[in-house]
N, C-alpha and C positions, 0 to 999 in steps of 0.2 A: 599206584596212587590211593589209597581207600578214599581218603575226601572227594577225589574227583568222580570215580568210578561210582561211588554210591550215590552220589549227585544225579549224576547223568543218567544213569540206571531208572532214580526216581523224576527227574525231566521227562523221559521219556513216555511216561506212563502219564504224568500229572500236570505237565506244563500248558500255559494258559494258550487256546488259541485267539490271536489277535490278528487285525486287519494287514499289519505291517511285517508282521512275520514270515519269511521265508519270502518275502516280497522282490521280485527279480531287480527292481531297481534302486541303488544306492541311497538316489534321494529320498524315498519313501521310510528307508530306515533315518535319515538324517531328521527328517521333519518329526518323526515320533521320538524321537531322543530330546527333544527342543520341546515337544508338549509336555513331554514327560516331567520334566525338571518342575520339580514340588508343586505335581498335579498327578492326581490319582489315575490310574488306568482307565477306569469307568468312565469317566469325566472327557476324558481325551478320545476316544473310540469315534463318537458321533463326529467332536470336529476335525478330526485324522478323515474319515469320511469325507466330510462336507469339502475338507482342505484341496482331496486329491480330484475330485470334482471341477474345482475352479481352479486350480492352477495341478495341471497334471503333471507338470516338470517343470525345471530350473528355468528352462528359457520364458514358458509362460509368466513364473512366478517374476523372473526378473522386469518383465515388461507391462505386470500390470503397475497401477496405481499406490501409493502407501493406504490411500483411506479405505482402497476396497482389501485390502491386508490387512489393516485392522481393525474392519468390519466383522469379516471372517474369522477374527479371533476371538472378538468381544464375548466375554464372558469366562474364558481362560486366566486373565489377570497377568501380571507380570508383561506387559505391553512390550517391551526392550527386547522379549525374546522374538515376536512378530518382527518387529524394526531389524532389529538384526539377520532374523531370515530372508528377509526382501534385499537387506545390503549384500549378504553373502553372495545371495542368487547374483545379485547384478556383477559382483567379482567372478563369479563359476561361468558366467555366459561369456564373458568378457575375456577373459586368463585362461579358461579352462575348457574351450568348446563344449560348454553347457552340463559336463561329465563333472561331478564330486572327484578331487585330486586323489588320488590312491597314496602318495605321498605324504608322511606324518606330518612335517613341518608345514608343507602348505595348506593341511585341513588346519593346522594349528592358528594359522594366518587368519584367518577365516572370522568376522565379526560373530561373537555367540558363542564359538567354539574353544570349550575348555580343554584338560585333560581328561574328565571323565567321556565326553563328546566324543573326543577322538577313538578314544579305546572300545566305544562302543560301537563307532560307525566301522573300524577297523577293525575289530573280531566279527561282527555281526554282517555288514556289508561285503568288506573285502576277505573275510575269512582268514585274518591274519592274527598271530598269538599275538596278540595285545590283551593286557589285564584293565580293567577300569574301575570304579569304586565311586558308586551311589550309595544314596541314603541306607538302602537295604544292602546291600554288600557292605556299606561300613558297620549295619548293628550284626549282620552275619557272623560278621569275622571278629568283631569285638568280643560276641559272645563265646566261638568258636575255641579261643585262644584265651578268653577272661583277661581281656587287655584292662588295665587299669589306669593306663596316661589317658586324658580328655580325647576323647575320640572328634572332637571338632580343633583340637590345637595343632600347631606346627609340627609338633613330634609325634603326637597320636596321628595324623593322617599318614607320616612318612610312614610308621610303622604298617598301618594298616593297606597302603600301594606295597610295600614289600609282600605283607603275608598275599594280599590278592596276586602277585606275579609268582610268588614261590610255588603257589599251588594249581598253578595253569596247567590245565592238558595240551600238549603240544598237537596241532590238527583241530582243535576242538574247542579253540577258545570262544566263538559266540554261541555255541551252544550251552558251554560251561556257565558264561555271564550272564545269558538269560537265565538258565538255571537257578543262577543265585538271586538274579530279581526275583522271580517267583517263591523262592523259599520263601524269600524276606517278607514279600506281598500275602503271602496265604499260609506259613507256617510260622515264620519265625517273627511275630509281630511285633510292634511296641510295646504294647502291655497283652500281657496275657497270653504270652507265647504257646503254640502249642505243641509241648516238646515232644509229647509221645508219639508223633505222627510225623517228627522229623528223622530223614532217614540220616541224619547225622549225629543225632541221640549220641551214640554210646561212643563220638570222639570230642563230644562237646566240654570244653573245660568248665564253661558258665555252669553250665548244667549239672555236673559233677560238682562242684563246689557251693550250687544253691542261689550263685548270684544273677542269675539271668534276668530276673524280674531289674536289678539295677545297671545292667549293661545295655548298649554302650553308656561309658561316662563321660557325661559333658559340663562342659563349663557352665555356672552358674549365670543365669538368665538376668539380663539387666531389667531396669522396670520401662515397662513402654509408656510414651509418654501419649494423651489423649488431648487433639485439638481441636475448637469449636470452631464452628462456619458457618455464615450466614450465605444464604443465596438467594440472587430475585428470580422469579420468574414474571416474563414480561410480555404479553400480548398484544398484537396490536394488528389489526385488519387478518387474522387468521395467522398471524407469522408470531414465531417466538425470537426472542433475543438468545444466543449461543455464543461461546467465548471459545476459542482452539486452543490449549494447552499449547507452549513452548514445545518443540519437538524434541529438545533433552530432557532428561528428566523424568521424575514421575507420570504416567498414564501422557508420554510427549506423543503430539499431535493430535490428543482424542479433544472430543468437544465438552463443553459443561454447561452449566445453569452459569450467569458472572456470579461469581461469591466473593469471599474475603474472609481471611482467618480474623476472629473478635475474640476480646479476652472472658468476658461474664456474659453478658446479657444481649443474645443474637439480635432482638428482636428492638432495642433503645441503640445498638451500634451497626446495624445493618448499613445504613443511608450514609453514616460517615465514613465506616470502612472500606465500601465501594467505591466513593466519590474517591479517597486516599490511594486503594491499589491500582484500579484502571480508570481512574477520572471518569465514570458512570454515575451520573445524578439521579439516583431515581426518587419515588414518594412509596411508602409502605403501605400497602392496604390492609392484608390480611394472613393469618400463619397459614400455610398449605400442608407440610409434611416435614416429620422431624427422620431423617436417617442416617444410620449408622455403622461403619465399616471398619475392618479390622486389616491393618495392611505388616508385613512383616518387621518392622521397627517402628510403628508406631499406631493409632486407630483415630478416628474423625467421627465427630456426631454434626451434620448438618442439617443445621434449621432451617427451609426455604419458604417463602415467604410471596405469595402477590404482590407485585409490584406496579407503577406506573413510573417509566420513562419523562423524564423532565430534561435530560439533556444527554445526549449521547456521543462522545468522542470518535474522531476519524479516528478509527484503529482496523488494520487490517485482520485483526484476529476475533472482531466482533462479526456476526452475520446473523441476518436475519433468516429464519429457515420455516419455509410451509409447515405448519403441524402435522399435515399428513405423509411427510417426508421425512420424519424426525428417525425414524430407522436408519435412513440410509448412513446417519451420521455416527460412527461409530464413539461411544461413552462408556465409561467406567461403569461399575455397579451400582456406586450412589445415584450419578444424574442419570441412568438409564430407569432407576426407581424413582426418581421426582419425576420422570419425564413419562411413566405411567402412571402415576397417582393423578397427575395434571389432566 
């Protein structure tokens, strides 16, 4: 098979060195694959190394506190991934003697483990002949076969999974899948692909048709809404008031400065918005900073103000924290920036 033969020959020379590759423990492969979802390799490596020191195996992760898990994850984003790792570790510890199950259905039943992750773990950690399909593989196959179907549509996904399975070399699926990941990350780039360096250039239909820059074909993006929030920074006797977000949803279980969404003028709407949202009664003093951040489906701009508390409701999610201990409380990027500015 020309595709896999050429690709594996290239991978033997140019495969990237990563701390989770050739690791004897499937746990390390699982952790790395979850971290790598929507995150660049160079960003993941230091987080992975830190994680493996803190939680070297499934049982140590299962026994840890959620706050410690979120702290170790802070900065990687998509925090549901960390909470799902923690939940799954508890299931593996109790139901599978602390070992990742080799059974594909059992693997798929774990929180946060989808079809792509099952394929990656099965092929890389367990040497099974299973395909996988991440963003890099989706792009590579779309170009190799000049797929005109939307790559992010159900029909396009089905077609690409079939191509991934069709070209799978028996007994070498782990190296093959990792080779495709490396090819997409270093050669078959989203923009300005380095076609002349590609070991598959001679069989690439998009290269032949001159459509590599237009591939993969994706559905038109919807307009991303932007929201404005006003946040209160309240300090009394060396302590600052924080609010813990609900455990379900965006940034679940993370800590933030009390805030509320406003319509247009955060300076004028802050006090009323906080009173309505969490029954916190404050008096605004002066502006501290403005921080923006883009999430996958929306963006947010947070206006933070120094405030004085007039009355604080009895709320288990509100907590006074010593300023010197702020680093112990996991936060999203916006609130961590406010904390640093503070």
